[in-house]
N, C-alpha and C positions, 0 to 999 in steps of 0.2 A: 172059159178062159178067165182067169183072175185079173190079168193085167188090162187096164183100161186102154192102153196104147195098142195092145194086140187086138182088142175088140174093135177099136176104131179102124185100125189098119185092115182088118178083115171084114169090115162093114157089118159087124154084129151089133153096132149101135147106129143110131140115126146120124148119118154124115152126108156131106155134100161133096161127093167125089168129082174132081175135075180131071184127074188122070190116074191110071193105074196100069200095072202089068203084073206078072207073076211074082215080082220081088218087092214092089213098093206100092203104096196107095197115097195119093195126094189129095188132101181134103181142105176145104175152107176152114180157117180158124173160127171157132164160135165166138171169140172175143177179139176181133181183128183190130190191129193198129190202123189199118186202111182197108178199104174195099179191095178184095183180091188177096189179102194176107192168107198164105197157104202153108200148111204143115205137110212135110214129106215124112212118112212113117214106113219103115220096113215091115213087111208082113210077118217075118220071123222075129221072135223076141230078141232084142239087144238092149242093153241098158245105156252104155256109153259109147262114144266114138271109138275108143280103143278096143271095144268088143267086136266091132263090125268086121266081117270077112271082106276081102278085097272086091269080090263080086257084088256084094250088097252096097258097099261104099261107092262103087262105080255106078250102079243103078241109081243111087240117091243123087249123085252129081249130074247124071244124064237127065233125071227128072227136074233138077233145079234149073237146068238150061231150058228145058221145055216150058216150065212155068214162067221163067223170066221172059222168054220170047212171047208167050201169050200175054203177060202183063204189059209189055211194051206195046203190043198191037191193040189190045182192048182198052187200056186205061191211059195210054200215052204217058207212061211214068217217066220221071226225070232221072230215076235211079232205082236200085233195088238193094236192100240189105238182106244178107243171108247169114243166119246165125243158128247156133244150137247151144243149149245149156247142159253141162254135165255135172256129175256128182250130186251134191245136195241142192244144186240149182235146177236140176231136172225135175220139174214138178209133176211130170207124167209117169216117171219110173220106166219109161220106154224111150229109146233113142228117137228123136225127131228133129227135123231141121225146119226152121222158119224161113220163108221167102216173103219178104215184106216190101210192097210197093212204096216208093218214096217220091216226094215232091218237095221242091224248095219251100222252106218255111213250114213244113208239116209238123214241127214240134217233136219229132222222134229224136231221141238222144240216147247215147250210151251213158252219158253223164260223167261228171268229174268224180274222182275218188273222194270219199268222205274224209280220209286222213292222208296227210302228206307222207309219202313213202320214200321219196328220194331215188326212185329207180332210175331215173334219167342220168343220175350222177354215177351209176355203177354199171353202165352198159357193157364195158369190157369184161368186168368181173362176172356179170351175169352170163355173157357169151361163153366164157370158159366153163362155168358150172354146167351149162346146158350141153356143151360139146362133150363133156365127160361126166355124165350123171352117175351117181354112186348107187 
């Protein structure tokens, strides 16, 4: 397998699996934001969110619920951030979802935009564009 994500999801690389079934593999992130930071990877190759079939997407969400439940019990987290990066921001080249344990004051941040974009002033216009994409 050429894809690192496929190799990780199918345990062809050294990974720390915390949950898996026939569709997904959940592993501890090797560079975690917090202890317990987990990646959920489909075992079949997908690149982006829009590429997922509904069955795989459902299995990913079920796994995110299981991981979140475990994080609450084990680490007594105050919250959880769930995210995925698509397109050029997907550094793995294989769809994956992050489940990140959160604590008040942990320093984790989405961050402010580097450039003022004025999007808050165009919400109505943006809504119309998104309801009728070309």
